[in-house]
C-alpha positions as CSV (number, residue, x, y, z in Angstrom):
1,X,72.4,90.1,151.6
2,X,70.0,90.9,149.0
3,X,70.2,94.8,149.9
4,X,73.9,94.5,149.8
5,X,73.8,93.1,146.6
6,X,71.5,95.6,145.1
7,X,73.8,98.4,146.5
8,X,76.8,96.8,144.7
9,X,75.1,96.4,141.5
10,X,73.9,100.0,141.6
11,X,77.5,101.2,142.1
12,X,78.8,98.9,139.4
13,X,76.1,100.2,137.0
14,X,77.0,103.7,137.9
15,X,80.4,103.4,137.0
16,X,79.7,101.5,133.6
17,X,77.4,104.7,132.7
18,X,80.4,107.0,133.1
19,X,82.8,104.7,131.1
20,X,80.2,103.6,128.8
21,X,77.0,105.9,128.8
22,X,74.0,103.8,127.9
23,X,71.4,105.1,125.2
24,X,68.7,107.3,126.8
25,X,65.8,105.0,126.1
26,X,67.6,102.0,128.1
27,X,68.0,104.5,131.1
28,X,64.4,105.7,130.8
29,X,62.8,102.0,130.4
30,X,64.7,101.1,133.8
31,X,62.3,103.4,135.6
32,X,58.9,102.1,133.8
33,X,56.6,100.0,135.8
34,X,53.9,97.6,134.3
35,X,51.2,100.2,135.6
36,X,52.4,103.0,133.9
37,X,52.3,101.4,130.5
38,X,49.1,102.8,128.5
39,X,47.4,99.4,127.3
40,X,44.9,99.7,124.6
41,X,43.8,96.5,123.0
42,X,42.3,96.8,119.5
43,X,41.8,94.4,116.5
44,X,42.1,95.1,112.9
45,X,42.2,93.0,109.7
46,X,44.8,92.2,107.1
47,X,43.9,90.2,104.2
48,X,40.5,89.0,105.9
49,X,42.6,87.9,109.0
50,X,41.8,89.4,112.4
51,X,44.9,90.8,114.2
52,X,44.6,91.8,117.9
53,X,47.3,94.3,119.1
54,X,47.8,95.4,122.8
55,X,49.8,98.7,122.4
56,X,50.2,101.8,120.3
57,X,53.5,102.5,119.1
58,X,52.8,105.8,118.9
59,X,53.0,106.2,122.7
60,X,56.7,107.4,123.7
61,X,56.8,104.7,126.5
62,X,55.8,101.9,124.1
63,X,58.2,102.8,121.4
64,X,61.1,103.1,124.2
65,X,60.2,99.6,125.3
66,X,60.0,98.0,122.0
67,X,63.4,99.7,120.7
68,X,65.0,98.8,124.1
69,X,64.5,95.3,123.2
70,X,65.0,95.2,119.9
71,X,68.4,97.3,119.6
72,X,69.7,97.3,123.4
73,X,68.5,93.7,124.5
74,X,67.0,95.3,127.4
75,X,65.9,92.4,129.9
76,X,63.8,94.8,131.8
77,X,62.0,96.1,129.0
78,X,61.4,92.7,127.8
79,X,60.0,91.8,131.0
80,X,57.5,94.6,131.1
81,X,56.3,93.7,127.5
82,X,55.9,90.0,128.8
83,X,53.8,90.8,131.7
84,X,51.5,93.0,129.5
85,X,51.4,89.9,127.2
86,X,50.8,87.6,130.1
87,X,47.8,89.6,131.2
88,X,46.0,89.4,127.8
89,X,46.9,85.6,127.5
90,X,45.1,84.7,130.6
91,X,42.1,85.8,129.3
92,X,42.4,84.9,125.8
93,X,43.5,81.3,126.6
94,X,40.4,80.9,129.1
95,X,38.1,82.1,126.1
96,X,39.7,79.4,123.8
97,X,39.4,76.8,126.2
98,X,35.8,77.2,127.0
99,X,35.2,75.9,123.7
100,X,38.0,73.8,122.9
101,X,40.4,71.6,124.8
102,X,43.3,71.6,122.0
103,X,46.7,72.4,123.3
104,X,47.7,75.9,122.9
105,X,51.2,76.6,121.3
106,X,52.6,80.4,121.5
107,X,54.5,80.5,118.2
108,X,57.0,83.6,117.7
109,X,57.3,85.4,114.3
110,X,60.3,83.9,113.0
111,X,63.4,85.9,111.6
112,X,65.2,85.0,108.3
113,X,68.5,83.1,109.3
114,X,70.4,86.0,107.8
115,X,68.7,88.7,109.8
116,X,68.7,86.5,113.2
117,X,72.5,86.0,112.6
118,X,73.0,90.0,111.9
119,X,70.8,91.0,114.9
120,X,72.2,88.2,117.3
121,X,68.6,87.1,118.6
122,X,65.0,87.3,117.7
123,X,63.2,90.1,119.9
124,X,60.0,88.4,120.2
125,X,61.4,85.1,121.3
126,X,63.6,87.2,123.8
127,X,60.3,88.5,125.2
128,X,58.3,85.3,125.4
129,X,61.1,83.7,127.5
130,X,60.2,86.4,130.0
131,X,56.7,84.9,130.5
132,X,55.6,82.9,133.5
133,X,56.3,79.4,133.4
134,X,52.8,78.3,132.9
135,X,52.9,80.1,129.3
136,X,56.3,78.9,128.5
137,X,55.8,75.3,129.0
138,X,53.1,74.7,131.5
139,X,49.4,73.9,132.0
140,X,48.4,77.1,130.0
141,X,50.4,76.9,126.9
142,X,53.9,76.1,125.3
143,X,56.3,78.4,123.3
144,X,57.0,76.4,120.0
145,X,60.2,77.6,118.6
146,X,61.1,76.8,115.0
147,X,57.6,75.4,114.0
148,X,57.4,78.2,111.8
149,X,60.3,79.4,109.7
150,X,61.1,82.1,107.2
151,X,62.3,80.6,104.0
152,X,62.7,83.8,102.0
153,X,64.4,86.7,102.9
154,X,62.3,89.9,102.3
155,X,62.9,93.7,102.2
156,X,61.9,95.5,105.4
157,X,58.0,96.5,105.2
158,X,58.4,99.9,106.9
159,X,59.2,102.1,103.7
160,X,57.0,100.0,101.2
161,X,53.6,101.0,99.9
162,X,50.6,98.8,101.0
163,X,50.4,97.1,97.6
164,X,53.7,96.2,97.6
165,X,53.9,94.8,101.0
166,X,51.5,92.2,100.4
167,X,53.8,90.8,97.4
168,X,57.0,91.3,99.4
169,X,56.0,88.7,101.9
170,X,54.1,86.3,99.7
171,X,55.6,82.9,100.3
172,X,58.0,83.9,102.8
173,X,57.1,81.4,105.5
174,X,56.6,77.6,105.9
175,X,56.2,75.1,108.6
176,X,59.0,73.0,109.7
177,X,56.8,70.5,111.3
178,X,53.3,69.9,110.2
179,X,52.4,67.0,112.6
180,X,53.3,69.1,115.6
181,X,50.8,71.9,115.0
182,X,48.0,69.9,113.9
183,X,45.5,69.3,116.8
184,X,46.8,72.5,118.6
185,X,45.5,76.0,118.6
186,X,48.2,78.6,117.6
187,X,48.8,81.9,118.9
188,X,51.0,83.8,116.6
189,X,52.8,86.4,118.1
190,X,55.0,89.3,116.9
191,X,56.5,92.6,118.6
192,X,55.2,95.4,116.1
193,X,52.9,95.3,113.1
194,X,51.9,98.0,110.8
195,X,49.3,96.8,108.1
196,X,49.4,93.3,109.4
197,X,50.4,91.9,106.0
198,X,53.3,89.9,107.5
199,X,51.5,88.5,110.2
200,X,48.6,87.4,107.8
201,X,51.1,85.8,105.4
202,X,52.8,84.0,108.3
203,X,49.5,82.7,109.4
204,X,48.9,81.2,106.0
205,X,50.7,77.7,106.1
206,X,48.7,77.4,109.4
207,X,45.5,78.3,108.0
208,X,46.2,76.1,105.0
209,X,45.7,73.2,107.2
210,X,42.6,74.4,109.0
211,X,44.9,74.8,112.1
212,X,43.2,77.4,114.5
213,X,45.2,80.5,114.9
214,X,44.9,83.8,116.9
215,X,47.2,86.5,115.6
216,X,48.6,89.0,118.1
217,X,51.1,91.8,117.9
218,X,52.3,93.7,121.1
219,X,52.1,97.0,119.5
220,X,50.7,98.5,116.4
221,X,52.8,101.3,114.5
């Protein structure tokens, strides 16, 4: 029965590909496997805040995966990136738990409501939904939506000089529920970072409350 379903699904997708051709990257990503992804963890600082990244956006496969999620809402690409994230989180959470028993909350980088309405979804939230249950609301961690909010719409950081990136995002984030994060360890997660200025600023409301926060991006551009 499963095999029959797979054959039928493949046939339907083939017909759709003829009628509504899919973007090349979406087709390519469907052939990617977790073992093919060039994982390269690294750490850099932004505004004296350490930021960990797991992948390099310069790798064509990584760019394909990130863009397939962001622009095509590819569930397969999101699941692969979630698998990469899960492998890292298991070790990171074990390390955190070795010296602290605080509950761990995974906080996705928020979009401004206008940007979310325009795009229709938040790509990093979409990826976090593909994590195993123990990370979403289980013994290892829980995903905390809407704890951190974007209160000011900003210009895209990509084309701004480094000095303007810092002022562009200053004061753009706030906590919607301070009591919820107190006593927790926060892992703040984004899909792509460049200088890290946005992530560092997003962490500021948490750091101002002395809430332990680890900052993580899937890829660095």
